[in-house]
N, C-alpha and C positions, 0 to 999 in steps of 0.2 A: 921560844919564840923571840924573834928579833925585837929589840927595844923600839918602841914607837918613835917616829920622827918628831922632833920638837917644833913648835911654831917658828923658831928662829932658823930652822934648817933651810938652806938655799932652795931645795926642792919644793918645800912648802911655800916659801915666799914666791917662787915662780908660779906655782899653782894658783895662789891667791891673785897674783897680777893678771894671769890669763883669764881668770873668772871675770874680772872687773874692767879690763882694759882692751877695748876694741883694736886699737892700733898695735898693741903687743901681739894679739892673735894674728893680725895681718902680717906683721913683720916676721913672725916665727912660723907662719902657716900651721898653727897649732890651735886646736879648740879643746874645750873641756866638756867631757861627756859625763852627765850626772845620772846615776841610777843604773841598775843591772840590765834593765830591758833595753835601754838605748845602747849600752855597752855591748850587749849580745848582737844587736843589729850591726854595729860597726865591725865587730869581729867576723860576722857572717859575710859582710861585704868585702872582706879582705883589707880593711883599713889598717894602717900601721898604728898599733897601740904602743905609745912610747913609755908610759908609766900608768900604773893603777894604784890608787890610794884607798885603803879600806881599814876599818877598825877591826875587822875579823877576816883574815886571809883564808880561814877554813869554811867560810860561808859557801853553800852549795851553788849559789847563783853566779859565782865567779870562778867556778872550778875549771872552766874552759880556757882561762887566761894562763899564759906562761908564768909560772911562779917567779921567774927571774925579773919580771917587771913590776911585781907587786910590792908595795911599801905599806907598812903598818903605821897608822895614825890614830891617835885617840879620837873617839867619836865627837867629843865636844869641839875639837879642833876642826874636824871636817864640817860639822854643823855651822861653825862660825864662818868658814870659807864659802860654803855653798850658798847660792842665792835662792835656793828653794825653800818654800814655806815648810815643807816636810822633807827634810834631807833623808836620803836612803842609805847613808853610810858607805857609799862607794863613789869616787870620782876618778876620772881617767883623762889622760892627755892623748889626743889622737891627731895625727898629721892630716892636712887636707891640701889639695891642689886647687887653687881658684880657677874657675872657668872664665872664658872670654866669650863675647857675643858670637864670634865665628863658630864656637863649639856647638851652638844651638841651631845652626843653619840647616841641619838634616832632620830636625824635629818636625812632627806633624802639628803639634800644639805646643805653644809656649804661654805661660801665664806671667804677666808683668804686674808687679805691685807698685803702685804710685802713692807714696807717702802713707804707707800702712805702718803705723808706729808701734803697734803692740807686738812684742816678740812672740807671744803665744799665738797670735793670728798668723804671723809670718811662718812660724814653725808648723802650724797646722796646714797651711797651704803647701808647704814643702812636702809634707806627708801625703797629702792628696795627690800632688804631682807625681810622687814616686809610685803611688798606686795606679795611676792612669797613664804613666809613661810620658808625661809632659815635662818640658824644661821650665825653668824658673828664672826670671829676672827680678831682683829686688833693687828697685831704683833708689837713687839718692833721696834722703828724707824718710826712708823706711827704717825699721829696726834692723839690727845686725842679725842676719840669718845664722851666724856662727856663735852667737851668744849662748851661754848655758841654757837660758830659758827657751830660746828658739829651738836649740838642738833637742831639749827635753820634749818640747811640744811636737817636734817632728818624730818622736819616738826613735831617734837615731837615724831616721831615713834620709837625712841630708847626706849620709854616706852613700846612698843609692840614687842620688838625684843630681842632675847637672844644674848648678845654681850660679848665676852671674850676679855680682853686686858691685857697688862702687861706680855706677854709670848713671848718667841722667836719663830720665824717661824719654825725653825728646830724642837724644842721640840713639837710644836703643830702637825707638820706633823708626827713625830714619834708616838705621841699619837693616831692620827687618823689611822695610819697603824695598830696599835694594835687593834683598835676598828673596823677594817674591812672596812675602807673607801678606795676608789680609790682616788689618789692624782694627780690632773690634773692642769697643769699650762697653763695660757693663753699666747700664743706666737704670734709674728707678722707674722710668716710664719712657714710652715712645720708641723702644727698640724692638728688634725682631726676636722671635722665638729662637733660642740657640740651636734647636734641632733643624731649623730651616736655613741655616747658614750654608753658603756655597762652599763646599769642601773640596773644590777642584784645586785649591791652593792651600798651603799650610796657613795656620791662623795664630795670631797673638791675641789673647784675651787680656784686656787691661782692667785691673780692679783698683779702685781707690778706697780711701777710708770710708767707713760707714757714715761718719758725720760730714766730711767735706766733699766726698765724691771725687771725681776726676778733676785735675787742674786744667785751667784754660790752655796751658802749654801743651798738655797731652791731647786735649780735644782737637787742637789744630792739626794733629797728625793722624787722626782716625779716619777709617774708611766707612765706619758704621757703628751701630750699637746693638746690643742684645738686652732684653728685659725679661725677668722672671715674673710670670703672672702670679698674683697672690691676693687673697681675700682681705677686704677691709676688716679692721683698721690698720693692718700691717702694711707698712710702706717699704720696708727694706729688711734685709737679713744681714747677719754678721758676715764679714768679708770671707771668712773661711768656709762658712756654709754655702755662700754663693759660689765660691770656687768649686766646691765639691759637686754641686748640682750641675753647673755649666760644664765642667770637665767630663763628668760622666755622661751627660747628654751628648757631648761631642764624640763620645765613643760609640754611640748607637748608630 
């Protein structure tokens, strides 16, 4: 077996940098895939897997990977690099091509995240969007959708989803107005049932953080609101749960 790469190896240093540094991921168009399940999804989507790092190249859950890109690393080194609470012994680098707003103009539904700062929620919304065929805009002030935690929460489905980030929510909503979309915000009260929305036009569903809701800047660009009915004393749901309910209702 090839000797494990040391922590001082340039490949390992680059891996660690891409785990923690958002700007490095953007500059190199490269993200870190954590865990065999997400890695399988990337492979199935035809994503370019640049390097795979594992403590056991014989493990059967990475047997679909070209051995030429597999590097052996001691488990304690991988665990230290990974930001996961329970590291799974396999990390990979995959290339991605950022999308722009024009890429979503042919979508029927787009979900826009306004200051959703938890990467787990961002990744979960990306996963739901992949399942329902929606596009995603992760507006400025939200967590990085290409961070290892978000990629892990998406179960790798960011590879199967058109995701735009690095734009302001207001600019995105102005763009979608020009493109003919209805712009609908999710509100705790006073909105319409999502199933009653006029679907003669494509729609952008805007979701804010559970605590702060939608910003005033976003509210100024909306055409209406939707509200999920719920029994007291529940007032709101997690943003990813809300996204799941609304996006599936819009499919009916």
